[in-house]
Each structure stands twice: as C-alpha cells, then as structure tokens.
C-alpha positions in Angstrom: 91.1 252.4 69.1 94.6 251.1 68.6 96.2 251.6 65.2 97.2 248.4 63.3 101.0 248.4 63.1 102.6 248.8 59.6 104.7 245.8 58.6 107.7 246.0 56.3 108.9 242.9 54.4 112.6 242.4 54.1 113.8 239.8 51.5 117.4 238.7 51.1 119.5 235.8 49.9 121.9 234.8 52.6 124.2 231.8 53.3 122.6 229.6 50.6 119.0 230.4 51.7 116.1 232.8 51.0 115.4 234.8 54.2 112.2 236.7 54.6 111.3 238.8 57.6 108.2 240.8 58.4 109.1 243.6 60.8 107.4 246.4 62.7 109.9 249.2 63.7 112.7 246.7 63.1 111.2 244.1 65.5 110.6 240.8 63.8 107.0 239.7 63.6 107.6 236.7 61.2 110.6 234.9 59.9 110.8 232.3 57.1 113.9 230.7 55.7 114.1 228.4 52.6 117.5 226.7 52.0 118.5 226.4 48.3 119.4 222.7 48.8 116.0 221.8 50.5 115.1 218.6 48.6 111.4 218.7 49.5 109.1 221.6 50.4 105.8 221.9 52.2 102.9 222.3 49.8 104.6 220.8 46.8 102.5 218.6 44.5 103.9 215.3 43.1 102.8 212.6 40.7 103.8 209.6 42.8 104.0 205.9 42.4 102.8 203.5 45.2 105.8 201.5 46.4 104.2 199.3 49.0 101.3 199.1 51.5 102.0 199.0 55.2 99.1 197.3 56.9 100.4 198.1 60.4 100.4 201.8 59.8 97.4 201.6 57.4 99.5 203.8 55.0 101.1 203.6 51.6 104.7 204.5 50.9 105.0 206.4 47.6 108.0 207.2 45.3 108.1 211.0 44.7 111.1 210.7 42.3 114.8 211.5 42.9 115.0 209.1 45.8 112.4 211.0 47.8 109.7 208.9 49.7 106.3 210.0 51.0 104.1 208.3 53.5 100.4 208.5 52.6 98.1 207.6 55.6 94.6 206.2 54.9 93.2 209.3 56.6 94.7 211.5 53.8 92.6 209.9 51.1 89.4 211.9 50.4 86.3 209.7 50.4 87.9 206.8 52.1 85.9 205.6 55.2 87.5 206.4 58.5 88.2 202.7 59.4 88.8 201.5 55.9 92.0 199.6 54.9 94.2 201.5 52.5 94.9 198.3 50.6 91.4 198.3 49.3 92.0 201.7 47.6 95.6 201.6 46.5 97.9 198.9 45.0 101.7 198.9 44.5 102.6 200.4 41.1 99.5 202.6 41.1 100.1 206.4 40.4 98.5 209.1 42.5 98.7 212.9 42.9 99.9 213.9 46.3 100.8 217.0 48.2 103.5 217.4 50.9 102.0 218.1 54.4 105.1 217.6 56.5 108.4 217.7 54.7 111.3 215.6 55.9 114.7 215.9 54.4 116.8 212.7 53.7 119.6 212.1 56.2 122.6 210.1 55.0 125.7 208.9 56.8 129.2 209.5 55.3 128.8 206.4 53.0 125.5 207.7 51.6 123.3 205.2 53.6 120.0 206.4 54.8 120.0 206.8 58.6 116.2 206.5 59.2 113.6 203.7 58.7 110.8 204.3 56.2 108.3 205.8 58.7 110.8 208.4 59.9 112.5 209.3 56.7 109.3 209.7 54.6 107.5 213.0 54.2 103.9 212.9 55.1 101.7 213.4 52.0 98.0 213.7 51.2 95.8 213.1 48.3 93.5 215.9 49.5 95.2 218.6 47.5 95.0 222.2 48.9 96.2 225.1 46.8 97.1 228.1 48.9 95.9 231.5 47.9 95.9 234.9 49.6 92.3 234.8 50.8 91.3 231.2 50.2 92.5 227.6 49.9 91.2 225.7 46.9 90.5 222.0 47.7 89.3 220.3 44.4 89.0 216.9 46.1 86.7 218.2 48.8 83.6 219.9 47.3 81.7 222.6 49.1 82.8 225.9 50.4 83.9 226.0 54.0 85.5 228.3 56.7 88.9 227.8 58.1 89.0 226.2 61.6 91.3 229.0 62.7 88.5 231.6 62.5 87.1 231.6 66.0 85.3 235.0 66.3 81.5 234.3 65.9 80.9 237.6 64.0 83.7 236.8 61.5 82.6 233.2 61.1 79.0 234.4 60.4 80.2 236.9 57.8 82.4 234.3 56.1 79.6 231.7 56.0 77.5 234.3 54.2 80.4 235.0 51.8 81.0 231.3 51.1 77.4 230.9 50.0 77.6 234.0 47.8 80.5 232.5 45.8 78.8 230.9 42.9 81.6 230.5 40.5 83.9 228.4 42.7 83.2 225.1 44.5 85.7 223.6 46.9 87.2 226.5 48.8 88.2 227.1 52.4 87.9 230.8 53.2 90.8 232.1 55.3 90.2 234.8 58.0 91.6 237.4 55.6 88.6 236.8 53.3 86.3 238.6 55.7 87.9 241.9 54.7 87.6 241.6 50.9 84.9 241.5 48.3 83.2 238.4 46.8 84.4 239.3 43.3 88.0 239.2 44.5 87.5 235.8 46.1 85.9 234.5 42.9 88.9 235.8 40.9 91.4 234.1 43.2 89.4 230.9 43.2 89.4 230.8 39.4 93.1 231.3 39.4 93.5 228.4 41.7 91.2 226.2 39.7 93.1 227.0 36.5 96.3 225.9 38.3 94.6 222.6 39.3 93.4 222.0 35.8 96.9 222.6 34.4 98.2 219.8 36.7 95.9 217.3 35.2 98.0 217.3 32.0 100.6 215.3 33.8 98.4 212.5 35.3 99.3 210.1 32.4 103.1 210.2 33.0 104.7 206.9 33.8 107.4 208.3 36.1 107.2 210.0 39.5 107.8 213.7 39.2 107.5 217.1 40.9 104.5 218.9 39.4 104.5 222.1 41.4 106.6 223.6 44.1 104.9 224.7 47.3 104.9 228.4 48.3 108.3 229.8 49.1 109.3 231.9 52.1 108.1 235.2 50.5 104.8 233.8 49.3 104.1 232.3 52.7 104.8 235.6 54.4 102.7 237.7 52.0 99.8 235.2 52.2 100.0 235.1 56.0 99.8 238.9 56.3 97.2 239.5 53.7 95.1 241.6 56.1 98.0 243.5 57.6 99.0 247.1 56.8 102.1 246.4 54.7 104.6 249.2 54.1 107.6 248.5 51.9 108.6 245.1 50.4 112.3 245.5 50.3 114.1 243.0 48.1 117.9 242.8 47.6 117.9 240.6 44.5 116.4 241.5 41.1 115.3 237.9 40.4 113.5 237.7 43.7 111.9 241.0 42.9 110.6 239.7 39.6 109.2 236.6 41.5 107.4 238.9 44.0 105.9 241.0 41.1 104.6 237.8 39.5 103.0 236.6 42.7 101.5 240.0 43.5 100.2 240.3 40.0 98.1 237.2 40.5 97.0 237.5 44.1 97.7 241.1 45.4 97.9 243.7 42.6 97.8 246.5 45.1 101.1 245.4 46.6 103.1 245.7 43.4 103.8 249.4 44.0 105.2 248.6 47.4 108.0 246.4 46.0 111.4 248.2 46.2 114.9 247.1 45.1 117.2 247.7 48.0 120.8 246.5 47.5 123.1 247.3 50.4 126.8 246.6 50.1 129.8 247.0 52.3 128.2 245.8 55.5 130.3 244.0 58.2 128.7 240.6 57.6 127.6 240.9 54.0 124.0 240.5 55.1 123.0 243.9 53.8 119.3 244.3 54.5 119.2 242.2 57.6 122.1 244.1 59.1 120.7 247.5 58.1 117.5 246.7 60.0 119.5 245.4 63.0 117.8 242.0 62.7 120.8 239.6 63.1 120.9 239.9 66.9 117.2 239.1 67.2 117.6 236.1 65.0 120.5 234.9 67.2 118.3 235.2 70.2 115.7 232.9 68.7 118.0 229.9 68.9 119.0 230.6 72.6 117.0 228.6 75.2 116.4 231.6 77.6 114.2 234.5 76.8 114.4 237.6 79.0 111.3 239.8 79.4 111.4 243.6 79.8 110.4 243.3 83.5 113.4 241.1 84.2 111.5 237.9 84.4 112.4 235.1 81.9 111.4 231.7 80.5 113.3 228.7 79.4 112.5 226.8 76.2 113.7 223.2 76.3 113.2 220.2 74.0 112.3 217.0 76.0 111.2 213.5 75.2 107.6 214.5 75.8 107.7 217.7 73.7 108.7 221.3 74.2 108.7 222.5 77.8 108.5 226.2 78.6 109.3 227.2 82.2 108.5 230.8 83.3 110.7 232.2 86.1 109.4 235.2 88.1 111.2 238.5 88.3 110.5 241.6 90.4 106.9 242.0 89.3 103.9 240.0 90.7 103.4 236.4 89.6 100.3 237.4 87.7 102.0 240.3 85.9 104.9 238.1 85.1 102.7 235.4 83.6 100.6 237.7 81.5 103.8 239.4 80.2 105.2 236.0 79.4 102.1 234.7 77.6 102.2 237.1 74.7 106.0 236.6 74.2 105.7 232.8 74.5 103.2 232.8 71.6 105.6 235.0 69.6 108.6 232.8 70.3 106.7 229.6 69.4 105.8 231.2 66.1 109.2 232.6 65.2 111.2 229.5 66.3 108.6 227.5 64.4 108.1 225.0 67.2 105.8 222.1 66.6 104.2 219.2 68.3 103.2 219.1 72.0 104.1 222.2 74.0 103.7 222.5 77.8 104.0 225.8 79.6 104.7 226.0 83.4 103.8 229.5 84.4 105.3 231.0 87.6 103.5 230.0 90.8 100.1 228.4 91.1 97.0 229.9 89.5 93.4 229.5 90.5 90.7 228.7 87.9 89.9 232.3 87.3 93.6 233.2 86.6 94.0 230.1 84.4 91.0 231.2 82.3 92.5 234.7 82.0 95.9 233.3 80.9 94.2 230.9 78.5 92.3 233.8 76.8 95.5 235.9 76.5 97.4 233.0 75.1 94.6 232.3 72.6 94.5 235.9 71.5 98.2 235.9 70.9 98.2 232.5 69.1 95.5 233.7 66.7 98.4 235.6 65.0 100.0 232.3 64.1 99.6 231.2 60.5 99.8 227.6 61.6 97.1 225.6 63.4 97.6 225.9 67.2 95.2 224.2 69.6 95.0 224.8 73.3 94.0 221.7 75.2 93.5 223.2 78.7 95.5 222.8 81.9 96.8 219.5 83.2 96.2 218.3 86.8 99.8 219.5 87.6 99.0 223.0 86.4 100.8 222.8 83.0 99.1 224.6 80.0 99.1 222.1 77.1 98.9 222.9 73.4 99.8 221.4 70.1 101.1 223.3 67.0 101.1 221.9 63.5 104.0 223.6 61.8 104.4 223.7 58.0 108.2 223.8 57.6 111.2 222.7 59.7 112.1 224.6 62.9 114.3 227.6 62.8 117.0 225.7 64.6 116.8 222.9 61.9 117.1 225.5 59.2 120.2 227.2 60.8 121.9 223.8 61.5 121.4 222.8 57.8 123.1 226.0 56.7 125.9 225.5 59.1 126.4 221.9 57.8 126.6 223.2 54.2 129.3 225.8 55.3 131.5 223.1 56.8 
C-alpha cells in the first residue's frame, strides 16, 4: 500500500500579498495568493442593500458598501421557487445578508470611471450563507444535514450518510469528504462553533448601512481546510502576526496542528523571498504562468485561453500515444488546480482514442480531479473527441493574481 505523502505548508508575505504553498519534497501541491489590496474576497459575508431589480436577469443588484456591488440571482435565494420572479421577494431599499460566491474586483480607467457594466463588474452573491469549516460547511438557511457532492466513492458516501444522521446537536450541515476520517463528537464541536459565528452575525441585521460583516477564509485557512485529511508536516510561517492568526484558526478547528506551527524567518536571499526561495519554489511558480507544460517523457501540452473557454492540446513525445495521454492526464489536473483555471475546459489528447481508451482516460482524470478543492465536473467526450469539463473556482486565477501584483508595483 502506498504511503500518503507528507505535506509541508509554507506561509510568506511577498510583494504585497499573502502567499501559501503546500509542498511535498519541495514540489508544489497547492498554491493560494491573497493580495493585500483585494477589495472583495470569496466567502465574505455582507449586510447589503438592494439597489435595483433586473427583470431580464431575474436578479437583484445590491450595495455591499465602499462602492462594491453584488449581483444576487433569484436562484441564490433559499426557498424561492425555481421559476419565481425575484421582484416578488425583494424590493429596492430592502436589506439582506449575502455571501460572496464569485469575487470580481472593480476595474477603473485613469479617470476613475468604471470600465464594466453592472452584470460584469458585480460580484456574484448568495443569500444561502455557507460557513466553511475544516470538516463541514454550516448552512443555516438550508436545514437538514447533507453530504458534499464532491464525495463520489460509494463506501465513503454511505459512511458519511450514517454520520450525518448521528449528528444530533447540529442541523444544516454539509459534510466534507474529510469528515469520514474523524469522530462525530469533533463534527458536533465544529458545527457548534460555526453556529455560534452565525448567531453573532445576527446582531448586525438591524444596521441601516451596507457593511462587511465577516471576511471569507484567507489563503492559509483555505489551504489548511483543503488538506484536512492529509499528513501535514511543518507549517512554516515567516511572519509572527501570520503565525498568531494560524494559531487562532488551529485552536478552533485543528488543535492537533498547533504544535506543527514554526516561525521560520530567512533573510539575505537573492530575491528577498526567503521561504519560497529556500524551498526552490519560485521557478515552479513562474512555470505556472507559461502556456507550455513539458512532461518527463518529453511530451508536452499547451494551455490556451480562447473565446470558448480554456483549450488544452496534448502533443506526443517519444512514448506511445496512450502512455503520453495518461502521463498528461494527471499533470493536466494538477495544472488546472494550481493555475486556478475556471469555466469550460476542453482537452484534446494526442491521437484518436476508442471508447475503451476514452473511459480509461476519464477515470484517470476523475481520480486526479478528486484532489481539487473546487467543484470540477466531467461532461464526457464531444463528437470531435474533446474531453469537456467545467471548474467552479473560488478565487481569481493565478495569472490574475500575478498581474494585479505587477500593476501595483508599477
């Protein structure tokens, strides 16, 4: 039986951003970046005021405060019938609590004028609040305990269903895959913490101005939550303040990880990026923004943004087409995850595959994609032989993050 790899977490403040990488033997398994100047973050909860109702989109535009705008589709209102008109539920001037599902940063020209129309500049928000924990997601607006759609293994689903019924103290939870490897008492403890956070937010529901109620999880919290079931080694943090934040989060959700937090300040490096440079991660990060990925066999694939979505084209090397495609499948899943690519993704594997080979490639892709913390759906193979999938990312792409940092440096 293969041994589960040990992951170290590296945390460093670089170029006006919080950088967090999960690594195995200095190979990056996960990478999250939060710019300091990010105006709106995924998962943040706001007390918002309805600005207007758009009957064409069947959505409401809401004021989040500080010139931030959210778009609330009718489908994101719990209890509203599927085909119901949002105007029957909400009116201009009404206040609602919403959570950011897709964050969009404002884009202004040199004169400070917004460059995008409402539907494009607005972050997508939801009234179906979901508070992220380590093992579960608390959904106070959606009663009943459920299992995450990302859990596909029948045995694990069966175990989680039994655990969801055993949780008596909490109602309104989605059990994550990591919950299968812990005890019911721990789940109930975490659920109570999330419920207490939700109850504390209610104190602000009488305010008469839009405001931020709670920030969404930051880069470190996302990584620690995503790898809850992994074997974690050291959590190396270069900044004392970040270390204190990590202690506070672990104290709530992962007490056993507190002893793994280490202060690691490295100075005198060539770039000033101490921890990242010490672990030889900078070259890998640079590779993640290049369009061509070279595989150990000598084969490669090209990642390209198109009007239709992201196109990935596999080019054969010296190995057989089948060996090339299977080698590429696992790395494609990793690159999608690390580059944080979202939307429609089409993969053109080398050569033509018969049905049996397509099924084998689909299974390998699915297994590799199960490591992704975001929801990824495989939709099959098109008539032209393209493997089609969609990925619902939480935060902006890695390229967007890096471009934002470069803009701030100029």
